[in-house]
C-alpha positions as CSV (number, residue, x, y, z in Angstrom):
1,M,-79.5,6.8,115.7
2,T,-83.0,7.2,117.0
3,E,-86.1,6.2,115.0
4,T,-86.4,8.3,111.8
5,P,-88.9,11.1,112.2
6,T,-92.0,11.0,109.9
7,Q,-93.5,14.4,110.8
8,L,-92.9,17.8,109.4
9,F,-90.1,19.9,111.0
10,I,-91.3,23.5,111.5
11,G,-89.9,26.0,113.9
12,G,-87.8,23.4,115.7
13,A,-90.9,21.2,116.3
14,W,-92.0,17.9,114.8
15,V,-95.6,18.3,113.7
16,D,-98.2,16.5,111.7
17,A,-99.7,18.1,108.5
18,T,-102.5,20.4,109.5
19,D,-105.0,18.3,107.6
20,G,-103.6,15.1,108.9
21,A,-102.5,13.8,105.4
22,T,-99.7,11.3,105.0
23,L,-97.9,9.9,102.0
24,P,-96.4,6.4,101.6
25,V,-92.7,5.7,101.2
26,D,-92.0,2.6,99.1
27,D,-89.0,0.3,98.8
28,P,-88.3,0.1,95.0
29,A,-86.7,-3.3,95.5
30,T,-89.9,-4.9,96.7
31,G,-92.7,-2.4,96.1
32,E,-93.6,-2.6,99.8
33,T,-94.5,0.5,101.8
34,I,-91.8,1.0,104.5
35,A,-93.2,4.2,106.2
36,H,-95.8,6.9,106.0
37,V,-94.7,10.6,106.4
38,A,-96.6,13.8,106.8
39,D,-97.9,15.2,103.6
40,A,-97.7,19.0,103.8
41,G,-100.2,21.3,102.2
42,A,-100.4,25.1,101.6
43,K,-101.1,25.8,105.3
44,D,-98.0,23.9,106.4
45,A,-95.9,25.7,103.9
46,A,-97.1,29.0,105.3
47,L,-96.2,28.0,108.8
48,A,-92.7,26.9,107.6
49,E,-92.3,30.3,105.8
50,E,-93.4,32.2,108.9
51,A,-90.8,30.2,111.0
52,A,-88.0,30.9,108.5
53,V,-88.8,34.6,108.2
54,R,-89.1,35.0,112.0
55,A,-85.7,33.4,112.6
56,Q,-83.8,35.2,109.8
57,E,-82.7,38.4,111.5
58,A,-81.2,36.7,114.6
59,W,-79.6,34.0,112.5
60,A,-78.0,36.5,110.1
61,R,-76.4,38.2,113.1
62,T,-75.0,34.9,114.5
63,A,-71.2,34.8,114.5
64,P,-69.7,33.1,111.5
65,R,-67.7,30.9,113.9
66,A,-70.9,29.7,115.6
67,R,-72.4,28.8,112.2
68,S,-69.2,27.0,111.3
69,E,-69.2,24.9,114.5
70,I,-72.8,23.8,113.9
71,L,-71.9,22.5,110.5
72,R,-68.7,20.8,111.8
73,R,-70.7,19.0,114.6
74,A,-73.3,17.9,112.0
75,Y,-70.4,16.6,109.8
76,E,-69.1,14.5,112.6
77,I,-72.6,13.1,113.5
78,I,-73.2,12.1,109.9
79,L,-69.9,10.2,109.8
80,D,-70.7,8.5,113.1
81,R,-74.0,7.3,111.8
82,S,-72.8,6.3,108.3
83,D,-74.1,2.8,108.4
84,E,-77.6,3.8,109.6
85,L,-77.9,6.6,107.1
86,A,-76.8,4.3,104.3
87,H,-79.4,1.7,105.2
88,L,-82.1,4.4,105.3
89,M,-81.2,5.6,101.8
90,T,-81.0,2.1,100.4
91,S,-84.4,1.3,101.8
92,E,-86.2,4.3,100.2
93,M,-84.4,4.7,96.9
94,G,-82.6,1.4,96.2
95,K,-78.9,2.0,95.7
96,P,-76.5,-0.7,97.0
97,L,-75.3,-0.2,100.5
98,A,-71.7,0.2,99.4
99,E,-72.7,3.1,97.1
100,A,-75.0,4.5,99.9
101,R,-72.0,4.6,102.3
102,G,-70.1,6.5,99.6
103,E,-72.8,9.0,99.4
104,V,-72.8,9.5,103.2
105,A,-69.1,10.4,103.1
106,Y,-69.6,12.7,100.1
107,A,-72.6,14.4,101.7
108,A,-70.8,14.9,105.0
109,E,-67.9,16.6,103.2
110,F,-70.2,19.4,102.1
111,F,-70.8,20.3,105.7
112,R,-67.1,20.2,106.5
113,W,-66.3,22.3,103.4
114,F,-68.9,25.0,104.2
115,S,-68.0,25.0,107.9
116,E,-64.6,26.3,106.7
117,E,-66.1,28.8,104.2
118,A,-68.4,30.3,106.8
119,V,-65.5,32.1,108.5
120,R,-64.1,33.3,105.2
121,I,-66.9,35.5,104.0
122,D,-65.2,38.7,103.0
123,G,-66.0,42.2,101.7
124,G,-63.8,44.9,100.3
125,G,-63.1,48.6,100.2
126,G,-61.3,51.3,98.3
127,V,-61.2,54.9,97.2
128,L,-63.7,55.9,94.5
129,P,-62.4,57.6,91.4
130,D,-63.4,61.1,92.5
131,G,-61.1,60.8,95.5
132,R,-63.7,62.2,97.8
133,H,-65.5,59.0,98.7
134,R,-64.6,55.7,100.2
135,M,-66.3,52.5,99.2
136,L,-67.0,49.8,101.8
137,L,-68.4,46.4,100.6
138,S,-70.0,43.9,102.9
139,R,-71.7,40.6,102.2
140,R,-74.9,39.5,103.9
141,P,-77.3,36.6,103.5
142,V,-79.9,36.7,100.8
143,G,-82.5,35.7,103.3
144,P,-85.1,33.0,103.7
145,S,-84.5,30.3,101.0
146,L,-86.5,27.5,99.5
147,L,-84.4,24.4,98.8
148,I,-85.9,21.7,96.6
149,T,-83.9,18.4,96.4
150,P,-84.3,15.3,94.1
151,W,-84.6,11.6,95.1
152,N,-81.4,10.2,93.4
153,F,-78.9,11.6,96.0
154,P,-81.2,12.4,98.9
155,L,-78.5,13.0,101.5
156,A,-75.8,14.7,99.4
157,M,-78.2,17.1,97.6
158,G,-79.5,18.1,101.0
159,T,-76.1,18.9,102.5
160,R,-75.0,20.6,99.2
161,K,-77.8,23.1,99.6
162,I,-78.1,23.4,103.4
163,G,-74.3,23.7,104.0
164,P,-73.8,27.0,102.1
165,A,-77.2,28.4,103.3
166,V,-76.2,27.8,107.0
167,A,-72.7,29.2,106.4
168,A,-74.1,32.3,104.8
169,G,-76.7,33.0,107.5
170,C,-79.8,32.1,105.6
171,T,-82.9,30.4,107.0
172,M,-84.4,27.6,104.9
173,I,-87.4,25.6,103.9
174,L,-86.3,22.2,102.5
175,K,-88.8,20.3,100.3
176,P,-87.3,16.9,99.5
177,A,-88.6,14.6,96.8
178,P,-91.7,12.6,97.8
179,Q,-89.9,9.3,97.0
180,T,-87.1,9.9,99.6
181,P,-88.3,12.0,102.5
182,L,-86.9,9.9,105.3
183,T,-83.3,10.8,104.6
184,S,-84.1,14.5,104.7
185,L,-86.0,14.2,107.9
186,A,-83.1,12.3,109.5
187,L,-80.8,15.1,108.3
188,A,-83.0,17.7,110.0
189,A,-82.8,15.7,113.2
190,I,-79.0,15.6,113.0
191,L,-78.8,19.4,112.5
192,Q,-81.1,20.0,115.4
193,E,-78.8,17.8,117.5
194,A,-75.8,19.8,116.3
195,G,-77.3,23.0,117.7
196,L,-79.0,24.6,114.7
197,P,-81.5,27.2,116.2
198,D,-85.2,26.7,115.9
199,G,-86.7,27.9,112.6
200,V,-83.4,28.1,110.7
201,L,-84.2,24.8,108.9
202,N,-87.8,23.7,108.2
203,V,-88.6,20.5,106.3
204,V,-91.9,20.0,104.5
205,T,-92.4,16.6,103.0
206,T,-95.2,16.6,100.4
207,S,-96.8,15.0,97.4
208,R,-98.4,18.3,96.6
209,A,-95.4,20.3,95.4
210,G,-97.4,22.9,93.4
211,E,-99.6,23.6,96.3
212,V,-96.6,24.0,98.6
213,C,-94.0,25.8,96.5
214,E,-95.9,28.2,94.2
215,P,-97.3,30.4,97.0
216,L,-93.9,30.5,98.6
217,L,-92.2,31.7,95.4
218,R,-94.9,34.2,94.5
219,G,-95.4,35.6,98.0
220,G,-92.3,37.8,98.2
221,R,-91.0,36.6,101.6
222,I,-88.8,33.8,100.1
223,R,-85.8,35.5,98.6
224,K,-83.9,32.5,97.2
225,L,-84.7,29.3,95.4
226,S,-82.2,26.5,95.0
227,F,-83.6,23.6,92.9
228,T,-82.1,20.4,91.6
229,G,-84.3,18.4,89.2
230,S,-85.6,18.2,85.7
231,T,-85.4,21.0,83.2
232,A,-89.1,20.9,82.7
233,V,-89.9,21.6,86.3
234,G,-87.0,24.1,86.5
235,R,-88.7,26.2,83.8
236,L,-92.0,26.2,85.7
237,L,-90.2,27.3,88.9
238,L,-88.3,30.0,87.1
239,A,-91.6,31.4,85.8
240,Q,-93.1,31.3,89.3
241,S,-90.0,33.0,90.8
242,A,-90.1,35.9,88.3
243,E,-93.2,37.6,89.9
244,A,-91.4,38.3,93.2
245,V,-87.9,38.5,91.5
246,V,-86.6,35.5,93.6
247,R,-83.0,34.8,93.2
248,T,-82.5,31.3,91.7
249,S,-79.9,28.6,91.4
250,M,-81.0,25.8,89.1
251,E,-79.2,22.5,88.7
252,L,-81.2,20.9,85.9
253,G,-81.0,18.0,83.5
254,G,-78.0,16.6,81.6
255,N,-77.3,14.7,78.4
256,A,-73.6,14.0,78.8
257,S,-71.4,12.9,75.9
258,F,-68.6,10.4,76.5
259,I,-66.0,10.8,73.7
260,V,-63.3,8.2,73.2
261,F,-60.7,9.1,70.6
262,E,-58.5,6.6,68.8
263,D,-55.5,7.3,70.9
264,A,-57.4,6.8,74.2
265,D,-56.2,4.3,76.8
266,L,-59.1,1.8,76.5
267,D,-58.6,0.4,80.0
268,T,-58.9,3.9,81.4
269,A,-61.9,4.7,79.2
270,V,-63.8,1.5,80.1
271,D,-63.1,2.0,83.8
272,A,-64.4,5.5,83.6
273,A,-67.4,4.5,81.6
274,M,-68.4,2.2,84.4
275,V,-68.4,5.1,86.8
276,A,-69.9,7.7,84.5
277,K,-72.7,5.4,83.4
278,M,-73.4,3.2,86.4
279,R,-73.1,5.5,89.4
280,N,-76.5,5.3,91.1
281,M,-77.8,2.8,88.5
282,G,-77.4,5.5,85.9
283,E,-79.9,7.7,87.7
284,A,-77.7,10.8,87.8
285,C,-77.7,14.1,85.9
286,T,-74.0,13.6,85.3
287,A,-74.5,10.1,83.8
288,A,-72.9,9.5,80.4
289,N,-75.8,9.2,77.9
290,R,-74.2,9.3,74.5
291,F,-71.0,7.3,73.9
292,F,-69.2,8.7,70.9
293,V,-66.4,6.2,70.1
294,H,-63.9,6.5,67.3
295,S,-64.7,3.9,64.6
296,S,-61.2,2.3,64.8
297,V,-61.7,1.3,68.5
298,A,-65.5,1.2,68.8
299,E,-65.8,-2.6,68.4
300,E,-63.2,-3.3,71.1
301,F,-64.6,-0.6,73.4
302,G,-68.1,-2.0,73.1
303,R,-66.9,-5.6,73.7
304,R,-65.0,-4.6,76.9
305,L,-67.8,-2.4,78.2
306,A,-70.4,-5.1,77.6
307,E,-68.3,-7.7,79.4
308,R,-67.9,-5.4,82.4
309,M,-71.6,-4.4,82.4
310,G,-72.8,-8.0,82.1
311,A,-70.7,-9.1,85.1
312,L,-72.6,-6.7,87.4
313,V,-74.9,-8.3,90.0
314,V,-78.4,-6.9,90.0
315,G,-80.6,-7.2,93.1
316,P,-81.8,-5.5,96.3
317,G,-79.3,-3.0,97.6
318,T,-79.2,-4.6,101.0
319,R,-78.0,-7.9,99.7
320,D,-74.3,-8.8,99.9
321,G,-72.5,-8.6,96.5
322,V,-75.1,-6.6,94.7
323,D,-73.7,-4.0,92.3
324,V,-76.9,-2.6,90.8
325,G,-80.1,-1.9,92.7
326,P,-83.6,-1.1,91.4
327,L,-84.6,2.0,89.6
328,I,-86.6,4.4,91.6
329,D,-90.1,3.3,90.5
330,R,-92.1,1.6,87.7
331,T,-92.5,4.9,85.8
332,G,-88.7,5.3,85.7
333,R,-88.3,1.8,84.5
334,A,-91.0,2.0,81.9
335,K,-89.2,5.1,80.4
336,V,-85.9,3.1,80.1
337,E,-87.8,0.2,78.5
338,E,-89.4,2.5,75.9
339,L,-86.1,4.2,75.1
340,V,-84.3,0.9,74.6
341,A,-87.1,-0.5,72.4
342,D,-87.1,2.6,70.2
343,A,-83.3,2.3,69.7
344,V,-83.5,-1.4,68.9
345,G,-86.4,-0.7,66.5
346,R,-84.1,1.7,64.7
347,G,-81.4,-0.9,64.2
348,A,-79.3,-0.8,67.4
349,R,-77.6,-4.0,68.5
350,V,-78.0,-5.2,72.1
351,L,-74.5,-6.3,73.3
352,V,-75.8,-7.1,76.8
353,G,-79.0,-6.6,78.8
354,G,-82.0,-5.0,77.3
355,R,-84.6,-7.4,78.8
356,T,-86.7,-6.5,81.9
357,P,-86.5,-9.3,84.5
358,E,-89.6,-10.8,85.9
359,G,-90.5,-10.6,89.6
360,P,-91.1,-7.8,92.1
361,G,-89.2,-4.6,92.2
362,C,-88.1,-2.0,89.6
363,F,-85.0,-3.7,88.3
364,Y,-83.5,-3.2,84.9
365,P,-80.3,-4.9,83.7
366,P,-77.1,-3.1,82.7
367,T,-77.4,-2.6,79.0
368,V,-75.0,-1.8,76.1
369,L,-76.3,-0.9,72.7
370,A,-74.1,-0.6,69.6
371,D,-74.8,0.9,66.2
372,V,-77.3,3.3,67.7
373,D,-79.1,5.5,65.2
374,A,-78.6,9.2,65.8
375,G,-82.3,9.8,65.6
376,S,-83.1,7.4,68.4
377,R,-85.1,9.0,71.3
378,L,-82.5,8.2,73.9
379,M,-80.1,10.6,72.1
380,D,-82.4,13.5,73.2
381,A,-83.5,12.3,76.6
382,E,-82.1,11.8,80.0
383,I,-82.1,8.0,80.1
384,F,-81.8,7.8,83.9
385,G,-81.0,4.2,83.8
386,P,-78.2,1.7,83.2
387,V,-78.1,2.0,79.4
388,A,-75.0,2.9,77.4
389,A,-75.7,3.9,73.8
390,I,-72.6,3.7,71.5
391,L,-72.3,5.7,68.3
392,T,-69.2,6.0,66.1
393,F,-67.3,9.0,64.7
394,D,-64.2,9.6,62.5
395,D,-63.5,13.3,62.8
396,E,-62.9,15.6,65.7
397,D,-64.9,18.5,64.4
398,E,-67.8,16.1,63.7
399,V,-67.8,14.7,67.2
400,V,-67.7,18.1,68.9
401,R,-70.6,19.2,66.8
402,R,-72.6,16.1,67.7
403,A,-71.7,16.4,71.4
404,N,-72.9,20.0,71.4
405,D,-76.1,19.2,69.5
406,T,-78.3,19.2,72.6
407,D,-80.3,21.6,74.7
408,W,-78.4,20.5,77.8
409,G,-74.8,21.4,78.9
410,L,-74.0,19.9,82.2
411,V,-70.9,17.7,81.8
412,G,-68.9,16.0,79.1
413,Y,-66.2,13.3,79.2
414,V,-63.2,13.2,76.9
415,F,-60.6,10.4,76.5
416,T,-57.4,11.0,74.7
417,E,-53.7,10.7,75.4
418,G,-52.9,13.9,73.4
419,L,-52.6,17.1,75.5
420,D,-53.3,19.5,72.7
421,R,-56.5,17.5,71.7
422,A,-57.6,17.2,75.4
423,L,-57.4,21.0,75.9
424,R,-58.8,21.8,72.5
425,V,-61.9,19.6,72.7
426,S,-62.6,20.3,76.3
427,E,-62.7,24.0,75.6
428,R,-65.0,23.5,72.6
429,L,-67.6,21.5,74.5
430,E,-70.6,23.6,75.6
431,V,-70.7,22.2,79.2
432,G,-70.1,23.5,82.7
433,M,-67.8,20.6,83.6
434,V,-65.5,18.2,81.8
435,G,-64.1,14.9,82.9
436,L,-60.8,14.4,81.2
437,N,-59.8,10.8,81.3
438,T,-62.0,10.3,84.3
439,G,-65.6,9.4,84.8
440,L,-66.1,11.3,88.0
441,V,-66.4,15.1,88.2
442,S,-68.4,15.6,91.5
443,N,-66.4,17.0,94.4
444,P,-67.5,19.3,97.2
445,A,-64.4,21.5,96.6
446,A,-65.3,22.0,92.9
447,P,-68.1,24.2,91.4
448,F,-70.9,22.0,90.1
449,G,-73.3,23.2,87.5
450,G,-74.0,23.6,83.8
451,V,-74.8,25.9,80.9
452,K,-77.7,26.2,78.4
453,Q,-80.8,24.3,79.8
454,S,-78.7,22.5,82.4
455,G,-79.2,25.4,84.7
456,L,-78.0,28.6,86.4
457,G,-75.4,29.1,89.1
458,R,-73.0,26.7,90.8
459,E,-73.0,24.5,93.9
460,G,-70.0,23.5,95.9
461,G,-66.5,24.9,95.7
462,R,-65.5,28.4,96.8
463,V,-68.3,29.9,94.8
464,G,-71.0,27.7,96.3
465,I,-71.6,30.1,99.2
466,D,-71.9,33.1,96.8
467,E,-75.3,31.9,95.7
468,F,-76.6,32.7,99.2
469,L,-74.9,36.1,99.7
470,E,-75.6,39.6,98.5
471,F,-73.2,42.5,98.3
472,Q,-74.0,45.8,100.1
473,Y,-72.1,48.9,99.1
474,L,-71.6,51.7,101.6
475,A,-70.5,55.1,100.2
476,V,-68.6,57.3,102.7
477,P,-67.7,60.9,101.9
478,V,-64.4,62.1,103.2
479,R,-64.2,65.9,103.7
């Protein structure tokens, strides 16, 4: 893999920001700056928009098979460069190399999946009720799209949005998170190598998100917004999108419940808890935040989980044997510290962890809290860190009510050996996804998304491409 680009990618060319600005990229394990990348402003956003608009008509007419083959080639290049991409991700956001390699495989799969969906875009037809007209339905790309990705899964969130947009025939402007721009720039270089035409994908790295995104959303030329990030930012973007009636897909925050009934297999539940809580150091919207454990098994579950969490090795993601890397930055760590302190101040017991280590980097230890008060702030916040908060319950109706008592509705986890209960509780949870006796729900072949303030629309699966397609209806009179 060639040296990672650090410039903006606009109209197929690598260019500096028009005002020459750059932004630093820091390694959260050391605090050291590892690169400076171009810091786009409003003028750069306008240039990217012009490139995307100019390329849209020709790209929409491109044969589905041609779009499919570009994605397939990009999939193969990503797999060939798995180790290099993993090291790049670890250097800019901290996750251990083993987990980063897993993300590379997961990210590549979105390109393979949507390379197959590109050639399956269908329409329809039929006789209208009056018998004198025929109805022809076709599907066509929404048009130029703004894709905004977060820092926690910098490669996978890019491919999850770019894949269906390419397959559908949409041009794009990608704005990655300022903490992790290098992975997105490397992905753009891969797509260019795979044969993506100039202007179809444009990448603007920036620390000035409002200056870049708001004019695009209000201007009327961008027809689609796909955003993954916090609910607070999502609300702001929805308001900005309303003026030009921009179509939106919003994958927002989560506050996942993890329910362990008295008949659950505790080995399975603890194994799943380690995945649902500790994937990406807990920095995931799908992370289990609130552990509701039946009072008859709560002590044993807590003991086992604390033992497993306490055995994890914390350190730089590049070091052999490390299980838990640093949090993304000091602001993220400070939030976790404050949430834990609040819970302990309300009577929670620390079973393991709970103390910030000294030294450089943004590390925080895997932490298990028991006897957590329901009024603790971490019950109503995305923790985004390696903290498991355990509460107890005795009644099914009670735990369902408590699990649903949140503005978010992304995912919930249920552990029971009873089929009736499994189906009953899963159907009552106000979430878009349920992990039944598993701690992992993400899969490129499955629709990912939530309800309530966890967002709008779905990504991945057979419906993922629908977010980038519109129906056109043609009425044909038959005389």
